[in-house]
C-alpha positions in Angstrom: 36.5 32.8 23.5 40.2 32.4 24.3 41.0 33.9 20.9 38.8 36.9 21.6 40.5 37.5 25.0 43.9 37.2 23.4 42.9 39.7 20.7 41.8 42.2 23.4 45.1 41.7 25.3 47.1 42.2 22.1 45.2 45.4 21.3 45.7 46.7 24.8 49.4 45.8 24.8 49.8 47.5 21.3 48.2 50.7 22.6 50.4 50.6 25.7 53.5 50.2 23.6 52.5 53.1 21.4 51.9 55.4 24.5 55.3 54.3 25.9 57.1 55.0 22.7 55.5 58.4 22.3 56.7 59.4 25.8 60.2 58.1 25.2 60.3 59.9 21.9 59.2 63.2 23.5 61.8 62.8 26.3 64.5 62.0 23.7 63.5 65.1 21.6 63.7 67.2 24.7 67.1 65.8 25.6 68.4 66.5 22.1 67.1 70.1 22.2 68.8 70.6 25.6 72.1 69.1 24.2 72.0 71.4 21.2 71.5 74.4 23.5 74.3 73.3 25.7 76.6 72.8 22.7 75.8 76.3 21.6 76.6 77.7 25.0 79.9 75.7 25.0 80.9 77.0 21.6 80.2 80.6 22.6 82.3 80.1 25.8 85.1 78.5 23.8 85.0 81.3 21.2 85.2 83.8 24.0 88.2 82.2 25.6 89.9 81.8 22.3 89.3 85.5 21.5 90.7 86.5 24.9 93.8 84.5 24.3 94.3 86.1 20.8 93.6 89.5 22.5 96.3 88.8 25.2 98.9 88.1 22.5 97.7 91.1 20.5 98.5 93.3 23.6 101.9 91.6 24.1 103.0 91.9 20.5 101.3 94.8 18.9 100.6 97.2 21.8 103.7 96.5 23.8 106.0 95.8 20.9 107.3 92.5 22.5 108.3 89.5 20.5 106.9 86.0 20.9 108.5 82.7 20.2 107.6 80.5 17.3 105.9 78.1 19.7 103.8 81.0 21.1 102.9 82.0 17.5 101.9 78.4 16.8 99.7 78.5 19.9 98.0 81.7 18.8 97.5 80.2 15.3 95.8 77.1 16.9 93.6 79.5 19.0 92.7 81.5 15.9 91.9 78.4 13.8 89.6 77.2 16.6 88.1 80.6 17.0 87.4 80.9 13.3 86.0 77.4 13.2 83.6 78.3 16.0 82.3 81.2 14.0 84.6 84.0 15.3 84.2 87.3 13.6 86.5 89.7 11.8 87.9 91.4 14.9 89.7 88.3 16.0 91.0 87.9 12.4 92.3 91.4 12.4 94.1 90.9 15.7 95.6 87.6 14.5 96.8 89.1 11.3 98.4 92.0 13.2 100.1 89.6 15.6 101.6 87.7 12.6 102.7 90.9 10.9 104.3 92.4 14.0 105.9 89.1 15.1 107.5 89.0 11.7 108.7 92.6 11.9 110.0 92.2 15.5 111.8 89.0 14.6 113.5 90.6 11.5 114.6 93.7 13.5 116.1 91.6 16.3 118.1 89.4 13.9 
């Protein structure tokens, strides 16, 4: 009789554990889905900020004809590398290439 009762208790506990694990699994899956969505939003925001910074230097160098320091060019390069790694498109690439070209031209003219 005791073995029969222990068997029933073990079955009930096993079923309870399965239900708990399913709930935890669902909550974990929902959490992971939300984290992926948040990461996507963060990447889009970062890409937007990086492009804005590239655009700012584009205006300084290309549109206004001003020179930038090697440190500023290194900063733009880091922004571009991150922008490109985040899936940035060709517009940022064109702006970055023009910044590099014009920076080189302005530096040569001023020397």
